[in-house]
C-alpha positions as CSV (number, residue, x, y, z in Angstrom):
1,M,125.6,107.4,85.7
2,F,125.2,109.4,88.7
3,Y,122.1,109.6,91.4
4,S,120.8,113.4,92.0
5,G,118.5,114.8,93.5
6,I,116.3,118.5,93.6
7,A,116.9,118.2,97.4
8,D,113.9,120.8,98.5
9,E,112.0,118.6,98.2
10,G,113.5,116.6,101.5
11,A,114.0,118.9,103.5
12,E,113.5,123.1,103.7
13,D,117.4,123.4,104.7
14,L,120.3,122.5,103.2
15,A,121.7,121.0,106.1
16,G,119.0,118.6,105.9
17,Q,119.7,118.4,102.5
18,V,123.0,117.2,102.8
19,R,121.4,114.9,105.3
20,A,119.3,113.3,102.8
21,H,121.9,112.1,100.9
22,R,124.2,111.2,102.8
23,E,122.1,108.5,104.0
24,L,121.6,107.7,100.5
25,G,124.9,107.4,100.1
26,W,125.2,110.1,96.7
27,K,127.6,112.5,95.6
28,H,125.8,114.3,93.9
29,I,123.1,117.4,95.1
30,E,120.9,119.6,92.7
31,L,120.0,122.6,94.6
32,R,117.3,125.0,94.1
33,N,115.5,126.8,97.7
34,L,117.9,127.0,100.4
35,S,115.1,127.5,103.3
36,G,112.8,128.9,100.9
37,T,115.3,131.3,98.8
38,N,116.1,130.3,94.9
39,L,120.4,129.5,95.4
40,T,120.7,132.0,92.7
41,D,119.0,134.2,95.3
42,V,120.9,134.2,97.7
43,T,123.0,136.7,99.3
44,E,126.9,136.2,98.8
45,E,127.1,135.6,102.5
46,E,124.4,132.8,102.4
47,F,126.0,131.1,99.2
48,E,129.7,130.6,101.0
49,Q,127.9,129.9,104.4
50,A,126.4,127.1,101.9
51,A,129.5,125.7,99.9
52,A,130.9,125.5,103.1
53,V,128.3,123.2,104.2
54,L,128.9,121.3,101.1
55,A,132.2,120.8,100.6
56,E,131.8,119.7,104.7
57,G,129.5,117.1,103.2
58,G,131.4,115.8,100.6
59,L,128.8,116.1,98.1
60,E,129.1,117.5,94.4
61,V,126.1,119.9,93.0
62,S,125.1,118.6,89.3
63,C,123.1,121.4,88.5
64,F,121.1,124.8,89.5
65,A,117.4,125.1,89.1
66,S,117.0,128.2,88.7
67,Q,113.8,130.4,87.7
68,L,115.6,131.5,84.5
69,A,112.7,132.0,81.6
70,N,110.4,129.6,83.9
71,W,106.8,128.8,84.5
72,A,106.3,132.3,86.6
73,R,108.0,134.0,83.7
74,P,105.8,134.6,80.8
75,I,107.5,135.7,77.4
76,D,106.7,139.6,78.1
77,S,108.4,139.8,81.6
78,D,111.4,141.8,82.3
79,F,113.9,139.9,80.4
80,E,116.4,141.8,83.0
81,V,115.2,139.3,86.0
82,D,116.7,136.5,83.8
83,R,120.1,138.0,83.0
84,Q,120.8,139.3,86.2
85,E,119.9,135.4,87.6
86,L,122.1,133.7,85.5
87,A,124.9,136.7,85.6
88,R,124.4,135.9,89.9
89,A,124.3,132.2,89.1
90,I,127.8,132.3,86.9
91,P,130.6,132.6,89.4
92,R,128.3,130.6,92.0
93,M,129.1,127.6,89.4
94,Q,132.3,128.4,89.1
95,K,133.1,128.8,92.7
96,L,131.1,124.9,93.2
97,G,132.6,123.6,90.0
98,T,128.6,122.7,88.9
99,R,128.7,122.2,84.6
100,F,124.7,123.0,84.4
101,I,121.6,125.1,85.5
102,R,118.5,124.3,84.6
103,C,116.1,127.5,82.6
104,M,112.1,127.0,80.5
105,S,111.4,128.9,77.4
106,Y,108.7,131.1,78.3
107,P,105.5,130.8,78.8
108,N,103.2,132.9,76.2
109,S,101.7,135.9,77.5
110,E,98.6,136.9,78.3
111,P,97.1,138.1,75.6
112,E,98.5,135.4,73.7
113,L,101.1,136.0,71.3
114,E,100.9,134.4,67.9
115,D,103.0,130.8,67.9
116,G,105.9,132.7,65.2
117,Q,105.7,135.5,67.4
118,W,106.1,133.6,70.8
119,R,109.1,131.5,69.2
120,A,111.0,134.4,67.7
121,R,111.1,136.2,70.9
122,V,111.5,133.1,73.3
123,V,114.4,132.2,70.5
124,E,115.8,135.9,70.6
125,R,115.8,135.3,75.1
126,M,117.7,132.2,74.8
127,T,119.9,133.4,72.0
128,E,121.3,136.0,74.8
129,L,121.4,133.4,77.3
130,A,123.0,131.2,75.8
131,R,126.2,133.6,74.8
132,M,126.0,134.9,78.5
133,A,126.2,130.8,79.5
134,E,129.2,130.1,76.4
135,D,130.7,133.3,78.1
136,G,130.6,131.9,81.7
137,G,131.5,127.9,81.1
138,V,128.6,127.1,82.2
139,I,125.2,124.4,79.8
140,L,122.1,126.1,80.2
141,V,120.5,122.9,80.1
142,H,116.0,123.1,78.8
143,E,113.2,120.7,80.7
144,N,110.9,119.9,78.4
145,C,108.3,122.2,80.6
146,N,107.0,125.9,80.7
147,G,107.0,127.1,77.5
148,W,107.7,127.6,73.8
149,G,110.1,125.0,73.8
150,G,108.3,122.8,75.9
151,L,105.5,122.2,73.5
152,G,106.9,119.3,72.1
153,P,109.5,117.7,70.8
154,Q,109.4,119.4,67.3
155,Q,109.4,122.9,69.7
156,T,112.0,121.7,71.3
157,M,114.3,120.4,68.7
158,D,113.5,123.4,66.6
159,M,114.8,125.9,69.6
160,L,117.8,124.5,70.0
161,S,118.8,124.7,65.7
162,D,117.1,128.5,65.6
163,V,119.6,129.4,69.1
164,G,122.3,127.0,67.4
165,S,125.0,126.8,70.9
166,E,126.7,124.2,72.1
167,N,125.7,126.2,75.7
168,L,122.1,125.1,75.2
169,K,121.4,121.3,75.9
170,L,118.3,119.2,77.0
171,V,117.4,118.1,81.0
172,F,114.1,115.8,80.1
173,D,112.0,115.5,82.8
174,T,109.9,111.9,82.9
175,G,107.2,113.5,84.6
176,N,106.4,116.2,82.7
177,P,105.0,114.5,79.5
178,C,101.7,113.5,81.9
179,Q,101.5,117.2,83.2
180,Y,100.7,117.9,79.2
181,S,99.0,115.2,77.7
182,Q,102.2,114.2,75.6
183,D,103.3,110.8,75.1
184,A,106.6,110.7,77.4
185,W,108.8,108.2,75.0
186,D,107.1,109.6,71.8
187,Y,108.7,113.0,73.3
188,Y,112.3,111.6,74.9
189,S,112.2,109.5,71.3
190,G,112.5,113.0,69.4
191,V,114.8,115.0,71.6
192,R,117.4,112.0,72.7
193,E,119.8,113.4,71.1
194,E,120.8,116.2,72.9
195,I,119.7,115.3,76.6
196,V,122.8,116.0,78.8
197,Y,120.7,115.3,82.3
198,V,117.5,113.9,83.2
199,H,115.0,114.5,86.2
200,I,113.1,111.5,87.5
201,K,109.6,112.3,88.1
202,D,106.2,110.4,87.3
203,Y,102.3,110.1,88.1
204,L,99.4,108.2,87.3
205,P,98.3,108.0,83.7
206,K,94.4,110.0,83.7
207,E,91.3,108.5,82.6
208,D,89.5,112.3,82.8
209,P,92.0,114.8,81.6
210,D,90.7,117.0,83.8
211,A,91.4,115.8,87.1
212,E,94.4,116.4,89.4
213,D,98.0,115.0,88.7
214,T,98.8,112.0,91.1
215,A,102.5,112.1,91.3
216,C,103.9,108.3,92.2
217,F,107.2,106.3,93.0
218,P,109.8,106.0,89.3
219,G,108.2,103.4,87.1
220,E,104.2,102.9,88.3
221,G,103.1,105.9,86.1
222,C,102.9,107.0,82.6
223,G,106.2,108.7,82.6
224,Y,108.3,105.2,80.7
225,V,110.8,105.9,83.1
226,R,112.3,102.3,83.3
227,E,112.3,102.5,79.0
228,I,114.4,105.8,79.2
229,C,116.8,104.7,81.8
230,R,116.9,101.4,79.7
231,D,117.1,103.0,76.2
232,L,119.4,105.8,77.9
233,L,122.2,103.7,79.5
234,G,121.9,101.1,76.5
235,N,122.7,103.8,74.1
236,G,126.0,105.3,76.2
237,Y,124.4,107.8,78.6
238,D,126.5,108.5,81.1
239,G,125.4,111.8,83.1
240,G,123.1,112.1,86.1
241,F,119.5,110.8,87.2
242,S,117.8,113.8,89.5
243,I,115.1,112.5,91.2
244,E,112.1,114.7,91.6
245,P,109.7,113.6,94.1
246,H,106.7,116.0,93.7
247,I,104.5,113.1,96.1
248,T,104.2,115.2,99.7
249,S,105.2,119.2,98.0
250,V,105.5,120.3,94.5
251,I,108.2,123.2,95.9
252,H,107.3,125.6,93.0
253,L,104.2,126.0,93.1
254,Q,104.7,126.7,97.2
255,Q,103.0,123.7,98.1
256,E,105.0,122.4,101.0
257,A,104.8,119.4,103.1
258,S,102.4,119.8,105.5
259,D,104.8,117.2,107.7
260,P,108.3,117.5,107.0
261,E,109.9,114.2,108.5
262,L,107.1,112.7,105.9
263,A,108.9,114.8,102.9
264,Y,112.0,113.4,104.2
265,K,111.7,109.5,104.0
266,T,109.4,110.0,101.0
267,Y,112.6,111.3,99.4
268,I,114.7,108.9,101.2
269,E,111.7,106.1,99.8
270,Y,112.0,108.0,96.2
271,G,115.5,107.8,96.4
272,R,115.9,104.0,97.3
273,R,112.6,103.2,94.2
274,L,114.6,104.4,92.1
275,E,118.4,102.2,92.8
276,A,116.1,99.3,92.6
277,L,114.8,100.0,89.6
278,F,118.5,100.7,88.1
279,E,119.4,97.5,90.3
280,S,116.9,95.2,87.6
281,I,117.8,96.7,84.6
282,S,121.4,96.1,85.8
283,A,119.9,92.5,85.8
284,E,119.1,92.9,81.8
285,G,122.5,93.8,80.9
286,E,123.1,96.6,81.6
287,T,125.3,97.8,84.4
288,P,124.6,101.2,86.2
289,E,126.7,102.7,88.5
290,S,126.5,104.9,91.4
């Protein structure tokens, strides 16, 4: 197994993101935004510059945190936007040796479609994206978040079955169920066999379902982070654990940290705490290696 992280939560620019991962001593990084622009949207020149910075820093890109089918792209949005984004991403992934690109599965439209219609349209789109991934030799990893496939473990597994592609797998985010009033352990248990990558977030439990979500360090909330990590390792998982703290910033919602230095320090602290969690798991009999 290895550690990684969605690095724009530690620093806005790539140089700072690389510095954070070198300070942590990690060999992998998950890329989303470079100075505010998603990696799939930067120009070719900017991408080549980024690739050079990564090579100089000795880092491998574990995943592209793309915008495919995400929270801002409902099922009635222009599908060509997703097709073109994946078409741009694939050669960049090939250049960087990156296997995974994160996706979601389209929030419902306004007005909302009936569930069966929503599902059918999601499957149609995801099937085409999966075929593109097959042709490009990459793997879409669906996150349990916004979209029909994130409604629960049954919908996730039904979507994978309907699409029927080995190039569509799962990234499981430990914190997302807390935000959507789902049980993280139950969700994880229902999809465990298809998980190839993991996002680490955690949130404090809420007594009032309408209260604001409060992100916390891994293992301190309702995301069953420790239990899920222990179970994965015990069942032979050897993939990545990628941090997405959400403590000082929520980049995808344009909630950037007011104090960049604090964001950087929090990112480092989050990584260290995850390492400590794994060390305690190791002391119980597991032997995780970074």
